[in-house]
C-alpha positions in Angstrom: 4.3 -20.3 6.2 6.8 -18.7 3.7 7.4 -15.0 3.4 9.1 -13.1 0.6 9.7 -9.5 -0.3 9.6 -8.3 -3.9 11.3 -5.1 -4.9 9.7 -3.7 -8.1 10.9 -1.3 -10.7 8.0 0.3 -12.5 7.6 2.5 -15.6 6.3 5.3 -13.4 4.3 5.5 -10.1 0.8 4.4 -10.8 -2.1 4.3 -8.2 -3.8 1.6 -10.3 -0.7 -0.6 -10.2 -0.6 -0.3 -6.4 -4.3 -1.3 -6.2 -3.7 -4.3 -8.5 -0.7 -5.4 -6.5 -2.8 -5.3 -3.2 -5.6 -7.4 -4.8 -3.3 -10.3 -5.6 -4.0 -13.2 -3.2 -0.9 -13.7 -1.0 0.2 -10.0 -1.1 0.2 -8.8 2.5 1.5 -5.2 1.8 2.6 -3.1 -1.1 4.3 0.2 -0.4 5.9 2.8 -2.6 9.6 3.5 -2.1 12.0 6.3 -3.0 15.4 5.1 -4.4 16.5 2.4 -6.8 13.2 0.5 -6.5 9.7 2.0 -6.7 7.6 -0.5 -4.7 8.2 -3.2 -2.1 5.7 -6.0 -1.8 5.4 -8.3 1.2 4.0 -11.8 0.3 3.1 -14.9 2.3 2.2 -18.4 1.1 2.2 -22.0 2.3 4.4 -23.4 -0.4 7.2 -22.3 -2.7 4.9 -23.0 -5.7 2.4 -20.5 -4.3 5.2 -17.9 -3.8 6.2 -18.4 -7.4 2.6 -18.0 -8.6 2.2 -14.7 -6.7 5.4 -13.4 -8.1 4.6 -14.4 -11.6 1.3 -12.4 -11.2 3.3 -9.4 -10.0 5.7 -9.6 -12.9 2.9 -9.8 -15.5 1.2 -6.6 -14.3 1.3 -3.7 -16.8 3.9 -1.1 -15.8 6.2 -3.6 -14.0 9.7 -3.5 -15.6 11.8 -5.6 -13.2 11.6 -7.4 -9.9 14.0 -8.7 -7.3 12.6 -11.4 -5.0 14.0 -12.1 -1.5 12.7 -15.2 0.3 12.8 -14.7 4.1 13.4 -17.4 6.6 12.9 -17.7 10.3 16.1 -17.5 12.1 
């Protein structure tokens, strides 16, 4: 199981965007942040292709300006 975190910059805080993020299959959590990034999204998937698909869906959502993806590994 792969896990990745996505930091998201948005146009502005939007409750609808948070709801849409949480509906994406593979999104475990989505939480608003204060600071440089507006939202952090925790994702899980079985393959790297599935991770890429989840993240492409996130990037295409209206209001998303920029993302930074961090793939986690077990250590």
